[in-house]
C-alpha angles and dihedrals in degrees: 000000000000123000089239092056091048089052092052091051090048092050092052093051093045092050094047093048091047091055091050089050092056103268096297112183112263102189130253097297117355092176093056091045093050094048094043101048114054114222094022113148120201117193114198116173105307096342121097114185119194116197113202121195112257094002109105091178090064090084093050098045094051104039086122126035112258124263115230119202119200142155113284122245128200088257087069094059096095093050092046090048092052092052096041096050090058102032098048095051093042089060102034111032091087094041106046100015130263094265095056092042090052090051091053092049093047095050102035106028102051112115089243093053092047092047090054092046094048089049093051092048091049092053096045123083093213103048138080131197106182133179130200118219130197119185089350095305127111107245102165145005144200130206120197127164145153100227094115131060089294138000112292139187099223103174140015118163138158131206102271090227090060103041119139091030098111095262098120090045091052091052093049093048092050093049093049091047089056095050121092120241111272094025119131138194140177135219136190123234130171116251088230091056096080095158089060091048090052090049093053092046089059087061096051103268120140132195110260105173145343121249142167101269105212093045092050093046093047090058095041094051097034093238125181103223119187098195135022110268120226117272115275116176114220140174131230111222125196135211124195121186111225120207113257 
C-alpha cells in the first residue's frame, strides 16, 4: 500500500475521531507531522496512532487503540454495573418487557451482586469473569461459569457507545483461548436478537434447542421474580472446542 494512501486513511480516522471528541483542534497538518517525525504519537479521542520509522503498517495496525482483555477484579464491579445497567435493558426491554429487565438489572447488576460473582469466579477453577479495557477504561465484560447443569456463558456486553469496535470479539477469543480442547458450553439468546445469534455463529456456536427465555434465565441466574414475565422465545446455542 502506498504512503499516500496510508496518509489518506490516517486523515479520515483523525478527522472522524476529532469530531467525536468535540471538534478539538488537531494542528495544521497532523498527517504530515505523523509521517515526518518518527515515533510521534497522536491521540485523538479514543484512537492512539503510533508511527514507527520505516514501518508503513504501523499506521494501519494501530488505527484504533488496542483492546486489552484481563481477569476482572472486584474493583471493576462499579464499571461493569454501569455498563450492564444500560446495555442489558437496551437489548431486552422490548423483548422480555421492562419489568422483567429491571428485575434482572436490580438483582444481578448491583455492585454487591457483581462483587460476589467476580469473587466466586476467581475462586473457581472452571469459571471466567473477564473485562475488556480500552485506554485504561472498562468497555466490556464476559461472565462464564459452571455452577449450573453444564458450563454456560451467561453474560457478554459492551459499552453501547463503543459497539462494533472489536470488543465483543476480543472477549470471545480470550474465553475460547482459555478453554481446554473438547470442552463445551451453552448460552441463551433471544430468538428476536438475530444480530447476537449471527455474532455467536461467527465464533462457532450452533443452535441446539428452543426454550422459553425468561424462565430459563430466571433459573440460570437464580432470580427472585414476583410476577410471570411475558413469553419471549429463545434459543440455547452450544460451543465445543475442537482440538487443533
